[in-house]
DRENDO-1510 file (C-alpha; in Angstrom, 1 decimal, always signed):
<recs>
REC; n; res; u; v; w
REC; 1; MET; +38.8; +178.9; +240.5 .
REC; 2; ILE; +40.2; +175.5; +238.8 .
REC; 3; ASP; +42.5; +173.4; +241.0 .
REC; 4; PHE; +43.4; +170.1; +240.1 .
REC; 5; GLU; +44.9; +169.3; +243.7 .
REC; 6; LEU; +43.7; +165.7; +244.2 .
REC; 7; THR; +42.3; +165.5; +247.8 .
REC; 8; PRO; +44.4; +163.0; +250.5 .
REC; 9; GLU; +41.5; +159.8; +249.8 .
REC; 10; GLN; +41.8; +160.2; +245.8 .
REC; 11; ARG; +45.9; +160.1; +246.3 .
REC; 12; ALA; +45.9; +156.9; +249.0 .
REC; 13; ILE; +43.3; +155.4; +246.5 .
REC; 14; ARG; +44.9; +155.7; +243.7 .
REC; 15; ASP; +48.0; +154.7; +245.1 .
REC; 16; LEU; +46.1; +152.1; +246.5 .
REC; 17; ALA; +45.5; +151.0; +243.4 .
REC; 18; ARG; +49.3; +151.3; +241.7 .
REC; 19; GLU; +50.4; +149.3; +244.5 .
REC; 20; PHE; +47.6; +146.2; +243.8 .
REC; 21; VAL; +48.4; +146.9; +240.0 .
REC; 22; ARG; +52.1; +146.2; +240.7 .
REC; 23; ARG; +51.9; +143.3; +243.2 .
REC; 24; GLU; +49.0; +141.3; +241.6 .
REC; 25; ILE; +48.4; +142.0; +238.1 .
REC; 26; ILE; +52.1; +143.2; +236.1 .
REC; 27; PRO; +53.4; +139.6; +236.6 .
REC; 28; ILE; +50.5; +137.7; +235.2 .
REC; 29; ALA; +49.5; +140.1; +232.6 .
REC; 30; ALA; +51.5; +138.4; +229.9 .
REC; 31; GLU; +50.6; +135.2; +230.8 .
REC; 32; TYR; +46.7; +135.9; +230.5 .
REC; 33; ASP; +46.7; +137.5; +227.5 .
REC; 34; GLU; +48.8; +134.5; +226.1 .
REC; 35; ARG; +45.9; +132.2; +227.3 .
REC; 36; GLU; +43.2; +134.7; +227.0 .
REC; 37; GLU; +41.7; +134.0; +230.5 .
REC; 38; PHE; +39.7; +135.9; +233.1 .
REC; 39; PRO; +41.6; +135.9; +236.2 .
REC; 40; LEU; +38.6; +135.5; +238.6 .
REC; 41; ASP; +41.1; +135.1; +241.8 .
REC; 42; VAL; +42.6; +139.1; +241.0 .
REC; 43; VAL; +38.9; +140.1; +240.6 .
REC; 44; ALA; +38.5; +138.6; +244.5 .
REC; 45; LYS; +41.6; +140.0; +245.9 .
REC; 46; ALA; +40.7; +143.4; +244.2 .
REC; 47; HIS; +37.3; +143.0; +245.6 .
REC; 48; GLU; +39.1; +142.2; +249.3 .
REC; 49; VAL; +41.1; +145.5; +249.5 .
REC; 50; GLY; +37.9; +147.2; +248.3 .
REC; 51; LEU; +38.6; +148.3; +244.0 .
REC; 52; MET; +35.6; +147.4; +243.4 .
REC; 53; TYR; +32.1; +148.9; +242.8 .
REC; 54; LEU; +33.9; +152.3; +243.5 .
REC; 55; GLN; +30.6; +154.1; +243.0 .
REC; 56; VAL; +28.0; +152.2; +244.6 .
REC; 57; PRO; +26.6; +153.9; +247.2 .
REC; 58; ARG; +27.7; +152.4; +251.2 .
REC; 59; GLU; +24.4; +151.5; +252.4 .
REC; 60; TYR; +23.8; +148.9; +249.0 .
REC; 61; GLY; +27.2; +147.7; +250.1 .
REC; 62; GLY; +29.5; +149.7; +247.6 .
REC; 63; GLN; +32.4; +152.1; +247.9 .
REC; 64; GLY; +30.2; +155.5; +248.0 .
REC; 65; LEU; +33.0; +156.9; +246.0 .
REC; 66; ASP; +33.2; +159.9; +243.9 .
REC; 67; HIS; +33.9; +159.1; +239.9 .
REC; 68; VAL; +37.2; +161.6; +239.9 .
REC; 69; THR; +38.3; +158.8; +242.4 .
REC; 70; GLY; +37.2; +156.2; +240.2 .
REC; 71; VAL; +38.8; +157.3; +236.8 .
REC; 72; LEU; +42.0; +157.4; +238.6 .
REC; 73; VAL; +41.6; +153.7; +239.8 .
REC; 74; SER; +40.5; +152.8; +235.9 .
REC; 75; GLU; +43.7; +154.4; +235.0 .
REC; 76; GLU; +45.9; +152.6; +237.4 .
REC; 77; MET; +44.3; +149.1; +237.1 .
REC; 78; ALA; +44.3; +149.2; +232.7 .
REC; 79; TYR; +48.1; +150.6; +233.1 .
REC; 80; GLY; +48.3; +147.2; +234.1 .
REC; 81; CYS; +46.2; +145.0; +231.9 .
REC; 82; LEU; +42.8; +146.5; +229.8 .
REC; 83; GLY; +41.9; +143.1; +229.9 .
REC; 84; ILE; +41.7; +142.4; +233.5 .
REC; 85; ASN; +40.4; +146.0; +234.1 .
REC; 86; GLY; +38.0; +145.6; +231.9 .
REC; 87; GLY; +36.3; +142.6; +234.2 .
REC; 88; VAL; +35.9; +145.3; +236.6 .
REC; 89; GLY; +34.9; +147.8; +235.0 .
REC; 90; GLY; +32.3; +145.8; +232.9 .
REC; 91; THR; +30.7; +145.0; +236.0 .
REC; 92; GLY; +30.6; +148.9; +236.6 .
REC; 93; LEU; +28.9; +149.2; +233.4 .
REC; 94; GLY; +26.9; +146.7; +233.4 .
REC; 95; LEU; +25.4; +148.0; +237.7 .
REC; 96; THR; +25.3; +151.8; +236.5 .
REC; 97; PRO; +21.9; +152.0; +235.0 .
REC; 98; LEU; +20.4; +150.0; +238.3 .
REC; 99; LEU; +22.4; +153.1; +239.9 .
REC; 100; LEU; +20.9; +155.7; +237.8 .
REC; 101; ALA; +17.5; +154.5; +237.0 .
REC; 102; GLY; +16.7; +151.5; +239.6 .
REC; 103; THR; +14.2; +152.5; +242.5 .
REC; 104; GLU; +14.7; +151.9; +246.2 .
REC; 105; ALA; +13.4; +148.6; +246.4 .
REC; 106; GLN; +16.0; +147.5; +243.0 .
REC; 107; LYS; +18.8; +148.2; +245.0 .
REC; 108; GLN; +18.5; +147.1; +248.3 .
REC; 109; GLU; +17.4; +144.1; +246.5 .
REC; 110; LEU; +19.9; +143.4; +243.9 .
REC; 111; LEU; +23.4; +145.1; +244.8 .
REC; 112; PRO; +24.7; +143.9; +248.6 .
REC; 113; PRO; +24.5; +140.3; +247.9 .
REC; 114; LEU; +26.1; +141.2; +245.0 .
REC; 115; CYS; +28.8; +143.0; +246.7 .
REC; 116; GLU; +29.1; +141.6; +250.0 .
REC; 117; ARG; +30.1; +138.3; +247.3 .
REC; 118; GLY; +32.3; +139.8; +244.9 .
REC; 119; GLY; +30.2; +139.1; +242.3 .
REC; 120; LEU; +30.4; +140.4; +238.8 .
REC; 121; ALA; +27.5; +142.4; +236.3 .
REC; 122; ALA; +27.4; +142.9; +232.8 .
REC; 123; PHE; +25.9; +145.4; +230.1 .
REC; 124; CYS; +24.0; +143.6; +227.3 .
REC; 125; LEU; +23.5; +146.0; +224.1 .
REC; 126; THR; +25.3; +145.5; +221.5 .
REC; 127; GLU; +23.7; +142.5; +218.9 .
REC; 128; ALA; +25.0; +141.0; +215.1 .
REC; 129; GLN; +22.8; +143.5; +213.7 .
REC; 130; ALA; +22.3; +146.1; +216.7 .
REC; 131; GLY; +26.3; +148.1; +217.3 .
REC; 132; SER; +26.1; +151.7; +216.9 .
REC; 133; ASP; +22.0; +151.1; +215.6 .
REC; 134; VAL; +20.9; +150.4; +218.9 .
REC; 135; ALA; +17.1; +151.0; +218.0 .
REC; 136; ALA; +17.9; +147.9; +215.5 .
REC; 137; ILE; +18.2; +145.5; +218.8 .
REC; 138; GLN; +15.9; +142.1; +218.2 .
REC; 139; THR; +16.1; +140.7; +221.4 .
REC; 140; ALA; +12.8; +140.6; +222.6 .
REC; 141; ALA; +10.8; +141.0; +225.7 .
REC; 142; ARG; +7.4; +139.7; +225.6 .
REC; 143; ARG; +5.1; +140.7; +228.4 .
REC; 144; VAL; +3.6; +137.7; +229.9 .
REC; 145; GLY; +1.2; +138.5; +233.5 .
REC; 146; ASP; +4.4; +140.5; +236.1 .
REC; 147; GLU; +6.6; +138.7; +233.9 .
REC; 148; TYR; +8.5; +139.1; +230.6 .
REC; 149; VAL; +10.2; +136.5; +228.4 .
REC; 150; LEU; +13.2; +136.9; +227.1 .
REC; 151; ASN; +14.3; +136.1; +223.4 .
REC; 152; GLY; +17.9; +136.7; +221.7 .
REC; 153; THR; +21.7; +136.9; +221.5 .
REC; 154; LYS; +23.8; +139.5; +222.6 .
REC; 155; ARG; +27.1; +139.6; +221.6 .
REC; 156; PHE; +30.5; +141.2; +222.6 .
REC; 157; THR; +29.7; +141.5; +226.3 .
REC; 158; THR; +32.4; +141.8; +228.9 .
REC; 159; ASN; +31.7; +139.3; +231.7 .
REC; 160; GLY; +28.9; +137.2; +229.2 .
REC; 161; GLY; +28.4; +134.0; +230.6 .
REC; 162; ILE; +30.3; +134.5; +233.9 .
REC; 163; ALA; +27.9; +137.7; +235.4 .
REC; 164; ASP; +26.2; +137.2; +238.2 .
REC; 165; LEU; +23.5; +140.0; +237.4 .
REC; 166; TYR; +23.1; +141.5; +234.3 .
REC; 167; THR; +21.5; +144.7; +232.9 .
REC; 168; VAL; +19.5; +143.8; +229.4 .
REC; 169; PHE; +18.2; +146.0; +226.6 .
REC; 170; ALA; +15.5; +144.2; +224.7 .
REC; 171; SER; +12.5; +145.4; +222.8 .
REC; 172; VAL; +8.6; +145.0; +223.1 .
REC; 173; ASP; +7.6; +146.1; +220.0 .
REC; 174; ARG; +10.3; +146.5; +217.5 .
REC; 175; SER; +8.2; +148.3; +215.4 .
REC; 176; LEU; +8.7; +151.6; +218.0 .
REC; 177; GLY; +12.5; +151.1; +217.1 .
REC; 178; HIS; +14.2; +152.9; +219.9 .
REC; 179; LYS; +10.6; +153.8; +221.5 .
REC; 180; GLY; +10.3; +150.2; +222.1 .
REC; 181; LEU; +13.4; +149.3; +224.2 .
REC; 182; VAL; +13.0; +148.3; +227.9 .
REC; 183; ALA; +15.9; +147.7; +230.4 .
REC; 184; LEU; +15.9; +144.8; +232.4 .
REC; 185; MET; +17.9; +143.5; +235.3 .
REC; 186; VAL; +18.4; +140.2; +235.1 .
REC; 187; PRO; +20.2; +137.7; +237.4 .
REC; 188; GLY; +22.9; +135.4; +236.5 .
REC; 189; ASP; +21.3; +132.1; +237.2 .
REC; 190; THR; +17.7; +132.9; +236.0 .
REC; 191; PRO; +17.0; +129.9; +234.2 .
REC; 192; GLY; +17.3; +130.2; +230.1 .
REC; 193; VAL; +20.6; +132.7; +230.5 .
REC; 194; ARG; +23.8; +131.0; +229.7 .
REC; 195; GLY; +27.1; +132.0; +228.0 .
REC; 196; GLY; +27.3; +131.7; +224.3 .
REC; 197; LYS; +30.3; +131.6; +222.2 .
REC; 198; LYS; +33.7; +133.4; +224.0 .
REC; 199; GLU; +35.2; +135.6; +221.6 .
REC; 200; LYS; +38.9; +135.1; +220.4 .
REC; 201; LYS; +40.4; +138.8; +220.4 .
REC; 202; MET; +43.7; +140.5; +218.9 .
REC; 203; GLY; +43.5; +142.5; +222.1 .
REC; 204; ASP; +41.7; +142.7; +225.7 .
REC; 205; ARG; +42.4; +139.3; +225.7 .
REC; 206; ALA; +42.3; +138.5; +229.3 .
REC; 207; ALA; +39.2; +140.1; +229.7 .
REC; 208; HIS; +36.0; +137.4; +229.0 .
REC; 209; VAL; +33.9; +138.5; +226.5 .
REC; 210; ALA; +31.2; +136.4; +225.1 .
REC; 211; GLU; +27.8; +136.2; +223.5 .
REC; 212; THR; +25.0; +136.6; +226.3 .
REC; 213; VAL; +21.9; +133.8; +225.2 .
REC; 214; PHE; +18.4; +134.4; +226.6 .
REC; 215; GLU; +16.3; +131.6; +225.4 .
REC; 216; GLU; +12.3; +131.7; +227.1 .
REC; 217; ALA; +14.1; +133.5; +230.1 .
REC; 218; ARG; +12.0; +134.7; +232.4 .
REC; 219; VAL; +12.1; +137.9; +234.2 .
REC; 220; PRO; +9.6; +139.7; +236.5 .
REC; 221; VAL; +8.2; +142.8; +236.1 .
REC; 222; SER; +9.7; +144.3; +239.3 .
REC; 223; TYR; +13.4; +143.9; +237.7 .
REC; 224; ARG; +12.4; +146.3; +234.8 .
REC; 225; LEU; +14.2; +149.4; +234.9 .
REC; 226; GLY; +11.8; +153.0; +234.9 .
REC; 227; ASN; +9.0; +152.2; +232.3 .
REC; 228; GLU; +8.8; +150.4; +228.4 .
REC; 229; GLY; +10.1; +152.9; +225.8 .
REC; 230; ASP; +12.6; +154.1; +228.9 .
REC; 231; GLY; +15.5; +151.7; +227.7 .
REC; 232; PHE; +17.2; +153.9; +225.1 .
REC; 233; ARG; +17.3; +156.6; +226.9 .
REC; 234; ILE; +18.9; +154.3; +230.0 .
REC; 235; ALA; +21.4; +153.3; +227.7 .
REC; 236; MET; +22.7; +156.5; +226.8 .
REC; 237; GLN; +22.5; +157.7; +230.1 .
REC; 238; THR; +24.9; +154.9; +231.3 .
REC; 239; LEU; +27.0; +155.5; +228.8 .
REC; 240; ASP; +27.4; +159.1; +229.8 .
REC; 241; TYR; +28.8; +158.3; +232.8 .
REC; 242; THR; +31.1; +155.1; +231.7 .
REC; 243; ARG; +32.8; +157.0; +228.9 .
REC; 244; PRO; +35.1; +158.8; +231.3 .
REC; 245; GLY; +36.7; +155.6; +232.4 .
REC; 246; VAL; +36.9; +154.4; +229.5 .
REC; 247; GLY; +39.0; +157.3; +228.5 .
REC; 248; ALA; +41.2; +157.0; +231.9 .
REC; 249; SER; +41.6; +153.5; +231.0 .
REC; 250; ALA; +42.9; +154.3; +227.9 .
REC; 251; VAL; +45.1; +156.7; +229.1 .
REC; 252; GLY; +46.5; +154.0; +231.6 .
REC; 253; VAL; +47.5; +151.9; +228.7 .
REC; 254; GLY; +49.4; +154.4; +227.0 .
REC; 255; ARG; +51.1; +155.9; +230.1 .
REC; 256; ARG; +52.5; +152.4; +230.6 .
REC; 257; ALA; +53.8; +152.3; +226.5 .
REC; 258; PHE; +55.5; +155.7; +227.1 .
REC; 259; GLU; +57.3; +155.1; +230.6 .
REC; 260; GLU; +58.1; +152.0; +228.6 .
REC; 261; ALA; +59.3; +153.4; +225.6 .
REC; 262; ARG; +61.5; +156.0; +227.8 .
REC; 263; ALA; +62.8; +153.4; +229.7 .
REC; 264; TYR; +63.9; +151.5; +226.7 .
REC; 265; ALA; +65.1; +154.7; +224.9 .
REC; 266; THR; +67.7; +155.6; +228.2 .
REC; 267; GLN; +69.3; +151.8; +227.5 .
REC; 268; ARG; +69.5; +150.8; +224.0 .
REC; 269; LYS; +72.4; +152.3; +222.4 .
REC; 270; GLN; +73.1; +152.6; +218.8 .
REC; 271; PHE; +76.4; +154.5; +217.7 .
REC; 272; GLY; +77.8; +154.2; +220.6 .
REC; 273; ARG; +74.9; +156.5; +222.6 .
REC; 274; ALA; +71.8; +155.8; +224.4 .
REC; 275; ILE; +68.9; +156.6; +221.4 .
REC; 276; ALA; +67.3; +159.1; +224.2 .
REC; 277; GLU; +70.2; +161.6; +223.3 .
REC; 278; PHE; +69.2; +161.6; +219.8 .
REC; 279; GLN; +66.1; +164.7; +218.8 .
REC; 280; ALA; +64.4; +162.0; +216.9 .
REC; 281; ILE; +63.7; +160.2; +219.9 .
REC; 282; GLN; +63.2; +162.9; +221.9 .
REC; 283; PHE; +60.7; +164.8; +220.3 .
REC; 284; VAL; +58.5; +161.5; +219.7 .
REC; 285; LEU; +58.9; +161.3; +223.6 .
REC; 286; ALA; +57.3; +165.0; +224.3 .
REC; 287; ASP; +54.6; +164.4; +222.3 .
REC; 288; MET; +53.2; +161.5; +223.9 .
REC; 289; ALA; +53.9; +163.0; +227.3 .
REC; 290; MET; +51.7; +165.8; +226.1 .
REC; 291; SER; +49.2; +164.0; +224.3 .
REC; 292; LEU; +48.8; +161.2; +227.7 .
REC; 293; ASP; +48.5; +164.7; +229.7 .
REC; 294; ALA; +45.9; +166.8; +227.6 .
REC; 295; ALA; +43.7; +163.2; +227.8 .
REC; 296; ARG; +43.6; +162.7; +231.4 .
REC; 297; LEU; +43.0; +166.4; +232.2 .
REC; 298; LEU; +39.4; +165.6; +229.4 .
REC; 299; VAL; +39.0; +162.7; +231.5 .
REC; 300; TRP; +39.4; +164.0; +234.6 .
REC; 301; ARG; +36.7; +167.1; +233.4 .
REC; 302; ALA; +34.3; +164.6; +232.3 .
REC; 303; ALA; +34.7; +163.3; +235.7 .
REC; 304; ARG; +34.2; +166.5; +237.5 .
REC; 305; ARG; +31.1; +167.4; +235.8 .
REC; 306; LEU; +29.5; +163.7; +237.2 .
REC; 307; ASP; +30.5; +164.5; +240.6 .
REC; 308; GLN; +28.8; +167.8; +240.7 .
REC; 309; GLY; +25.5; +166.4; +239.0 .
REC; 310; ARG; +26.1; +168.0; +235.8 .
REC; 311; PRO; +26.7; +165.0; +233.3 .
REC; 312; SER; +27.7; +166.2; +230.1 .
REC; 313; PRO; +27.7; +163.3; +226.8 .
REC; 314; LEU; +29.4; +166.1; +225.1 .
REC; 315; GLU; +32.4; +166.1; +227.4 .
REC; 316; SER; +32.0; +162.2; +228.4 .
REC; 317; ALA; +32.7; +161.6; +224.6 .
REC; 318; MET; +35.6; +164.2; +224.2 .
REC; 319; ALA; +37.3; +162.5; +226.7 .
REC; 320; LYS; +36.6; +159.4; +225.9 .
REC; 321; CYS; +37.4; +160.2; +221.8 .
REC; 322; PHE; +40.2; +162.1; +222.5 .
REC; 323; ALA; +42.1; +159.6; +225.1 .
REC; 324; SER; +41.3; +156.4; +223.1 .
REC; 325; ASP; +43.2; +158.3; +219.5 .
REC; 326; VAL; +45.8; +159.5; +221.9 .
REC; 327; ALA; +46.4; +155.7; +223.0 .
REC; 328; MET; +46.4; +154.0; +220.2 .
REC; 329; ARG; +49.1; +157.0; +218.8 .
REC; 330; VAL; +51.2; +156.7; +221.9 .
REC; 331; THR; +51.4; +152.8; +222.1 .
REC; 332; THR; +52.5; +152.8; +218.0 .
REC; 333; ASP; +55.4; +155.1; +218.6 .
REC; 334; ALA; +56.4; +152.8; +221.8 .
REC; 335; VAL; +56.9; +149.7; +219.2 .
REC; 336; GLN; +58.3; +152.2; +216.8 .
REC; 337; ILE; +60.6; +153.3; +219.5 .
REC; 338; LEU; +61.5; +149.7; +220.5 .
REC; 339; GLY; +61.6; +149.2; +216.5 .
REC; 340; GLY; +62.2; +145.2; +216.4 .
REC; 341; TYR; +61.6; +144.6; +220.3 .
REC; 342; GLY; +58.5; +146.0; +219.8 .
REC; 343; TYR; +57.3; +143.5; +217.7 .
REC; 344; ILE; +57.8; +140.7; +219.9 .
REC; 345; ARG; +56.1; +139.6; +222.9 .
REC; 346; GLU; +59.0; +139.9; +224.9 .
REC; 347; TYR; +58.6; +142.9; +225.6 .
REC; 348; PRO; +55.2; +144.4; +226.6 .
REC; 349; VAL; +54.7; +147.2; +224.3 .
REC; 350; GLU; +53.2; +145.1; +221.3 .
REC; 351; LYS; +50.8; +143.9; +223.6 .
REC; 352; LEU; +49.6; +147.5; +224.7 .
REC; 353; MET; +49.1; +148.6; +221.1 .
REC; 354; ARG; +46.8; +145.5; +220.9 .
REC; 355; ASP; +44.6; +146.4; +223.7 .
REC; 356; ALA; +44.8; +149.7; +223.2 .
REC; 357; LYS; +42.9; +149.8; +219.2 .
REC; 358; ILE; +39.6; +148.5; +221.5 .
REC; 359; THR; +39.2; +151.7; +223.4 .
REC; 360; GLN; +38.4; +153.4; +220.3 .
REC; 361; ILE; +35.8; +150.6; +219.4 .
REC; 362; TYR; +33.7; +149.6; +222.6 .
REC; 363; GLU; +31.3; +151.9; +224.4 .
REC; 364; GLY; +30.2; +154.1; +221.7 .
REC; 365; THR; +33.2; +154.0; +218.3 .
REC; 366; ASN; +35.2; +157.3; +217.9 .
REC; 367; GLN; +33.5; +158.0; +214.8 .
REC; 368; VAL; +29.9; +157.6; +216.4 .
REC; 369; LEU; +31.1; +159.8; +219.2 .
REC; 370; ARG; +32.3; +162.5; +216.7 .
REC; 371; LEU; +28.6; +162.5; +215.8 .
REC; 372; VAL; +27.3; +163.0; +219.4 .
REC; 373; MET; +30.1; +166.2; +219.7 .
REC; 374; ALA; +28.9; +167.4; +216.2 .
REC; 375; ARG; +25.3; +167.3; +217.4 .
REC; 376; GLN; +25.6; +168.5; +220.9 .
REC; 377; LEU; +27.9; +171.3; +219.4 .
REC; 378; LEU; +25.3; +172.2; +217.0 .
REC; 379; ARG; +22.9; +172.7; +219.8 .
REC; 380; GLN; +24.7; +175.4; +220.8 .
REC; 381; LEU; +24.2; +177.9; +218.5 .
</recs>
């Protein structure tokens, strides 16, 4: 039996997120986009009302919510600002490897203090020469007694340099390629860990995205997730869990663009009529709404699979890829409906169009995700 009805708790949390966005994010989104700054005070408020650590179990200080609820919140937060949502979502991404592969002792030691103070986490995978090609990671983890010594630089890290806890993927033996990767939990105050260059981005500007540099940083072996060689598997499994959230964020950006375009079309008059009365505009609006609804349903299906304990690389990839393509198309259409006004910063749709682009790139480019999907489909023969 297929049921698309949300539970009362899911609706309540979605409405909480929607009201939080209306009150705390929408009024400041344009300002922080312009300044390219991440509003830590907003994150503190999100933590205060219970919109952080959604999938972290309650025994470790989190909310202990299901993944469907998580994508509902992601959509609402990104509706307000993708960049601000990125700091929250980046924290969820950074903690997912620990939740999936960490021992009970690791979770008990690392999660409660972070959740209590409202700290940030980060996921350190990408490097200058290792994006889609994870096996090309150059960051080295050298075993010295009961420690690993980390050296290397990660690129495009959301919360890089400001995180309280990092999940770092490094190589213990580069000759082994992806089989030589290890995943380490690295506290942000570890000597030798620092932020590098902060990126100046086309969109997603309110998110703090920067290099993360490791220089002779010593990490206890007890902070390793799994065994040496498990890093690649942990990274890929993590993305299967987090890609539906990226898809939900893309839906949020697209939904905001659709609503802005619809409102404008009912007010803007040409030839003595509101442009919403012209069939050309009506067809565009109909396609926008239809595509967004389809994207949301794919996201919900992928999240539901996670809640059932049946993570699917295929369905997670479909949700993220389709939703981000929809977001890019819908935001572009919104700019077109607003015409010249859509191209200037006085109206929010130009920001939404800039923000949408990154959803087609991070957590796996959509070209790579099509490869993931194709491989999964061919395995079914």
